[in-house]
C-alpha positions in Angstrom: 18.9 16.8 -2.5 18.6 15.1 1.0 16.5 16.5 3.7 15.7 15.0 7.3 12.1 14.6 8.2 9.9 13.4 10.9 7.3 10.8 10.2 4.7 13.5 10.9 6.1 15.7 8.2 6.1 13.1 5.7 2.7 12.3 6.5 1.7 16.1 5.6 3.2 15.4 2.3 1.3 12.4 1.6 -1.7 14.5 2.6 -1.3 17.0 -0.5 0.1 14.3 -2.8 1.6 17.0 -5.0 3.9 16.9 -7.9 6.8 18.8 -6.5 7.3 16.1 -4.0 7.6 13.7 -6.5 9.7 11.4 -7.2 10.0 11.0 -3.2 12.6 8.7 -1.6 12.2 7.5 1.6 14.3 5.7 3.6 14.3 4.3 7.2 13.9 1.1 9.3 10.9 -1.3 7.8 8.5 -0.2 10.3 8.8 3.1 9.7 8.0 2.6 5.7 5.4 0.4 6.7 3.9 3.2 9.0 4.2 5.8 6.6 1.9 3.9 4.2 -0.5 3.5 6.8 -0.7 7.0 7.1 -0.9 7.5 3.6 -3.8 5.2 2.9 -5.8 7.1 6.0 -5.1 10.7 4.5 -6.5 9.5 1.1 -9.6 8.2 2.7 -10.1 11.2 5.1 -9.7 13.6 2.2 -11.4 11.7 -0.4 -8.7 11.7 -2.9 -9.5 9.9 -5.9 -6.4 8.3 -7.5 -5.7 4.7 -8.3 -2.4 3.6 -6.2 -0.2 0.9 -6.9 1.8 -0.6 -4.3 4.6 -2.9 -4.8 7.3 -4.5 -2.5 10.7 -5.7 -4.0 10.4 -9.2 -2.9 7.0 -9.5 -3.7 7.3 -7.5 -7.2 10.0 -9.8 -8.3 8.0 -12.8 -8.0 5.1 -11.2 -9.6 7.2 -10.0 -12.5 8.7 -13.5 -12.9 5.2 -15.2 -12.9 3.7 -12.8 -15.4 6.6 -13.9 -17.9 6.2 -17.6 -17.1 2.5 -17.4 -17.2 2.5 -15.1 -20.6 0.7 -12.2 -19.0 3.3 -9.6 -18.8 1.6 -7.0 -20.8 -1.6 -7.4 -18.5 0.7 -7.1 -15.2 2.6 -3.9 -16.7 -0.6 -2.2 -17.9 -2.1 -2.6 -14.5 0.7 -0.6 -12.9 1.1 1.9 -15.6 -2.6 2.9 -15.6 -2.2 3.9 -11.8 -1.7 7.3 -10.9 0.5 6.6 -7.8 3.4 4.6 -7.7 4.9 3.2 -4.0 7.3 1.0 -4.2 9.1 -0.2 -1.0 12.0 -2.6 -0.5 14.0 -1.3 -3.4 16.9 -3.2 -1.9 15.1 -6.4 -2.5 15.9 -6.4 -5.8 19.4 -6.9 -5.8 21.1 -8.7 -8.5 18.1 -9.5 -10.4 18.9 -7.7 -13.8 15.4 -8.6 -15.8 13.3 -7.0 -12.6 15.6 -4.1 -12.3 15.3 -3.4 -16.5 11.5 -3.2 -15.5 11.5 -1.3 -12.6 13.7 1.3 -14.7 11.2 1.6 -17.4 8.7 1.6 -15.0 10.2 4.4 -12.7 11.0 6.5 -16.2 7.1 6.2 -17.1 5.6 7.4 -14.1 8.3 10.5 -14.0 7.7 11.4 -17.6 3.7 11.2 -17.0 4.5 13.6 -14.3 2.9 11.1 -11.5 3.5 10.8 -7.9 6.3 8.2 -7.2 7.2 7.3 -3.5 10.5 4.8 -3.1 11.1 3.3 0.3 14.2 1.6 1.2 16.4 0.4 4.3 19.2 2.5 3.2 19.6 5.7 1.0 20.9 5.6 -2.9 24.5 5.9 -2.0 24.3 2.6 -0.1 22.3 0.3 -2.5 24.2 -2.7 -3.5 23.4 -5.0 -6.6 21.5 -2.1 -8.2 22.2 -1.2 -11.5 24.1 2.5 -11.9 21.1 3.9 -14.0 18.5 3.0 -11.2 20.8 4.5 -8.5 21.0 7.4 -10.6 17.2 7.7 -10.9 17.2 7.8 -6.8 19.6 10.3 -6.7 17.5 12.8 -8.4 14.7 12.3 -6.0 13.9 14.3 -3.0 15.8 12.3 -0.4 14.1 11.9 3.0 15.4 9.8 6.1 12.7 8.9 8.5 13.6 9.9 12.0 13.3 7.2 14.9 10.4 7.4 17.0 8.9 5.3 19.7 7.3 2.1 18.3 4.8 1.4 21.4 2.0 2.9 19.2 2.7 1.2 16.1 0.9 -1.8 14.9 3.5 -4.6 14.2 4.1 -7.0 11.3 2.0 -5.1 8.8 2.1 -7.9 5.6 3.2 -6.0 2.5 1.3 -8.6 0.6 -1.7 -7.8 2.2 -1.3 -4.0 1.5 -0.3 -4.6 -2.0 -3.5 -6.3 -2.5 -5.7 -4.2 -0.5 -4.5 -0.9 -2.5 -4.8 -2.6 -5.8 -8.4 -4.3 -5.3 -9.5 -1.0 -3.6 -8.2 1.2 -6.4 -9.6 -1.2 -9.1 -13.3 -1.6 -7.3 -13.5 2.3 -7.2 -12.5 2.6 -10.6 -14.8 0.0 -11.9 -17.5 1.7 -9.8 -17.5 4.9 -11.2 -17.4 3.9 -14.7 -20.7 2.0 -14.0 -22.2 4.7 -12.2 -21.3 7.0 -15.3 -23.5 4.8 -17.3 -26.0 3.3 -14.8 -28.7 5.7 -13.2 -28.1 6.1 -9.2 -28.3 7.6 -6.2 -26.2 10.9 -6.1 -24.7 11.3 -2.6 -21.6 12.2 -3.9 -19.7 9.0 -3.8 -19.1 5.3 -4.7 -20.0 2.7 -2.6 -16.8 1.4 -1.8 -15.3 5.2 -1.0 -17.7 5.8 1.9 -19.6 9.0 2.7 -17.9 12.1 2.6 -18.9 14.6 5.4 -19.0 17.4 2.9 -21.7 15.8 1.6 -23.9 16.4 4.4 -26.5 19.2 5.0 -25.6 21.9 7.9 -27.5 21.1 11.1 -29.0 23.8 13.5 -28.5 23.3 17.1 -31.8 21.6 17.6 -30.6 19.1 14.9 -27.7 18.4 16.7 -29.3 17.9 19.9 -31.8 15.5 18.8 -28.7 13.3 17.2 -29.4 13.9 13.6 -25.8 14.1 12.8 -25.0 10.6 13.0 -28.5 9.4 12.0 -28.2 11.4 8.7 -24.6 9.9 8.2 -26.0 6.5 8.9 -29.0 7.5 6.3 -26.5 8.3 3.7 -24.0 5.9 4.2 -26.8 3.4 3.7 -27.9 4.8 0.2 -24.5 3.9 -0.9 -25.1 0.2 -0.3 -28.2 0.8 -2.1 -26.0 2.0 -5.1 -24.3 -1.1 -4.9 -27.8 -3.1 -5.1 -28.8 -0.9 -8.0 -25.6 -1.8 -9.8 -26.0 -5.6 -9.3 -29.6 -5.1 -10.3 -28.6 -3.9 -13.9 -26.2 -6.6 -14.3 -28.9 -9.4 -13.4 -31.3 -7.6 -16.1 -28.7 -7.7 -18.5 -28.5 -11.5 -18.0 -32.1 -11.8 -18.1 -32.3 -9.8 -21.4 -29.8 -12.1 -22.7 -30.8 -15.3 -21.7 -34.6 -14.6 -22.5 -33.7 -13.3 -26.1 -31.8 -16.5 -26.9 -34.7 -18.8 -25.1 -32.0 -20.1 -22.9 -32.8 -23.2 -20.5 -31.4 -21.0 -17.7 -34.7 -19.0 -17.8 -36.4 -22.1 -16.4 -34.7 -22.4 -13.5 -35.9 -18.8 -12.4 -32.7 -17.8 -10.6 -32.4 -14.5 -12.2 -36.0 -13.5 -12.0 -36.0 -14.6 -8.1 -32.8 -12.4 -7.8 -33.9 -9.6 -10.0 -37.2 -9.3 -8.0 -35.6 -9.6 -4.5 -33.3 -6.8 -5.4 -36.1 -4.6 -6.8 -37.7 -5.4 -3.2 -34.5 -4.2 -1.5 -34.2 -1.3 -3.5 -37.8 -0.4 -2.7 -37.4 -0.7 0.9 -34.2 1.4 1.1 -35.7 4.4 -0.8 -38.7 4.1 1.6 -37.1 3.8 4.9 -35.2 6.9 3.7 -37.8 9.0 3.3 -39.5 7.7 6.1 -36.8 8.8 8.2 -36.4 12.0 6.5 -40.1 13.0 7.0 -39.6 12.2 10.8 -36.4 14.5 10.8 -38.2 17.3 9.2 -41.3 16.7 11.3 -39.3 17.3 14.6 -37.4 20.5 13.0 -40.6 22.1 12.3 -42.0 22.1 15.8 -41.7 25.4 17.8 -40.5 23.3 20.8 -38.4 20.4 21.6 -40.7 17.0 21.1 -40.2 13.5 22.9 -43.1 11.9 20.7 -42.7 12.2 16.6 -45.9 12.2 15.4 -45.4 12.2 11.8 -42.6 9.4 10.7 -43.4 7.8 7.6 -45.0 8.4 4.1 -48.5 7.4 5.2 -48.7 9.5 8.0 -47.3 12.5 5.7 -49.8 11.7 3.2 -53.0 11.8 5.8 -51.1 14.8 7.2 -50.9 16.7 3.8 -54.6 15.6 2.8 -55.3 17.8 6.2 -53.3 20.5 5.2 -51.1 20.3 8.2 -47.7 19.2 7.4 -47.0 19.9 3.5 -43.5 20.5 3.4 -42.8 17.9 0.7 -45.9 18.8 -1.3 -44.3 19.3 -4.9 -43.1 15.3 -4.5 -46.9 14.2 -3.4 -47.2 11.9 -6.7 -43.6 10.3 -6.1 -44.4 9.6 -2.3 -47.6 8.1 -3.1 -46.2 5.6 -5.7 -43.4 4.6 -3.1 -45.9 4.6 -0.5 -48.3 2.0 -2.9 -45.3 -0.1 -4.3 -43.7 -0.7 -1.0 -47.1 -1.7 0.7 -47.9 -3.9 -2.1 -44.4 -5.4 -1.6 -44.9 -6.4 1.9 -48.9 -7.3 1.9 -49.9 -8.0 -1.4 -50.8 -11.8 -2.1 -50.9 -11.5 -5.6 -47.8 -9.4 -6.3 -45.6 -12.5 -6.5 -47.3 -13.1 -10.0 -45.1 -10.0 -10.8 -41.6 -11.6 -10.3 -41.3 -12.8 -14.0 -41.8 -9.3 -15.4 -38.7 -7.4 -16.3 -38.4 -4.3 -18.4 -37.9 -4.6 -22.1 -35.4 -2.0 -22.4 -34.1 -1.1 -19.0 -35.1 -2.4 -15.3 -38.2 -1.9 -14.3 -40.0 -2.4 -10.7 -44.0 -3.8 -11.2 -46.6 -4.3 -8.5 -50.0 -6.0 -8.5 -51.8 -4.4 -5.8 -55.0 -7.0 -4.8 -56.2 -3.6 -3.0 -55.3 -4.2 0.5 -56.1 -7.9 -0.3 -59.8 -7.1 -0.4 -59.6 -8.2 -4.3 -57.0 -10.7 -5.2 -58.5 -11.7 -8.4 -58.6 -8.0 -9.8 -55.1 -6.4 -8.7 -54.2 -3.4 -9.7 -51.2 -3.3 -11.8 -48.1 -0.5 -11.2 -45.1 -0.1 -12.9 -42.2 2.2 -13.3 -38.4 2.3 -14.5 -36.0 1.9 -12.2 -34.2 5.1 -14.0 -37.4 6.9 -13.5 -37.6 5.6 -9.8 -34.0 6.9 -9.2 -34.2 10.3 -10.8 -37.4 11.0 -9.0 -35.6 9.7 -5.7 -32.9 12.1 -6.5 -35.1 15.0 -6.8 -36.8 14.2 -3.2 -33.3 13.9 -1.9 -31.7 16.9 -2.9 -34.7 18.7 -1.8 -34.9 17.1 1.4 -31.1 17.9 2.1 -31.7 21.5 1.2 -34.7 21.6 3.7 -32.9 20.3 6.5 -30.1 22.6 5.6 -32.8 25.5 5.9 -33.0 24.9 9.4 -29.4 26.0 10.0 -29.8 29.3 8.9 
């Protein structure tokens, strides 16, 4: 079956990524194929399509295949491709007269087809004009939905896109997301709805009232929640460091003496506390503004400390159910910023899970008898997630 589509229509096919458009065979000039791949990546990012993508270029693929044989890692190379959800193969004509490469391609195509996975093939010519390509591969291509890319103006197209860079970026990007999702299924994290590498999807933002939009809170919330994705990256790293610390400590490894991992673990804890504190301060400021009857120029309650004082006076009590949590974050964050004896807590790590410890010198008025505070990172994150969900729900309620 052969159709003639414009690039815009092809991009719509990419947006849906549905099996009825697979396998898809695109042919046209090289820049047209490259442009279509650009649109595909943008479509995936915009629509938050969680698919792992394998992008291969004929010439690069042939070299990689030969290297995998000579380096004795063919099975690893094969597994990496076969585990993907979507196969994009451009420059099919470039594997002409390469029998072993074509044999691998044939079975690779067959695997994706049998498992009902999306296949997109790009070439400079239609299947009937392929030269030096095995008949059985041409038969496979003739069974695809064949689409000719129409010529369009090139003035708006960035020139000289490197297929090698595209290959690496697709593979590394999808692999990193896979790894993050696996880790986040096992490790407590802030529930923003996405992994750090995916970025924030606007569907996870609360609705905003007209006044909230006038204040510019739409962009502010987007940046705030995006920052929490970066906090999740720190949390994942902190768990990794904690595992190393537990391993070296249990084996009395000399690495413990260097203190690098202790210092890094402590510093990552400080980053996590800082990020959580900053988010809470900003949410308090936003909610205070939205509770005022009239538009305000001055934000009077813009931090945990100011909120706690207001709550004691019975004035601004919107987060009353999280009072204990807010006091804990306030105490630990202030201790990390100001307490002289707090550095003594640096060598402390949780026995069974990462934990945050603090030594508060009572505003440095009694540094030889500091107050010890400790909480597991998991408990801190779970309590923050409850606050986070309520905070977004409160902001959303003002839009009703």
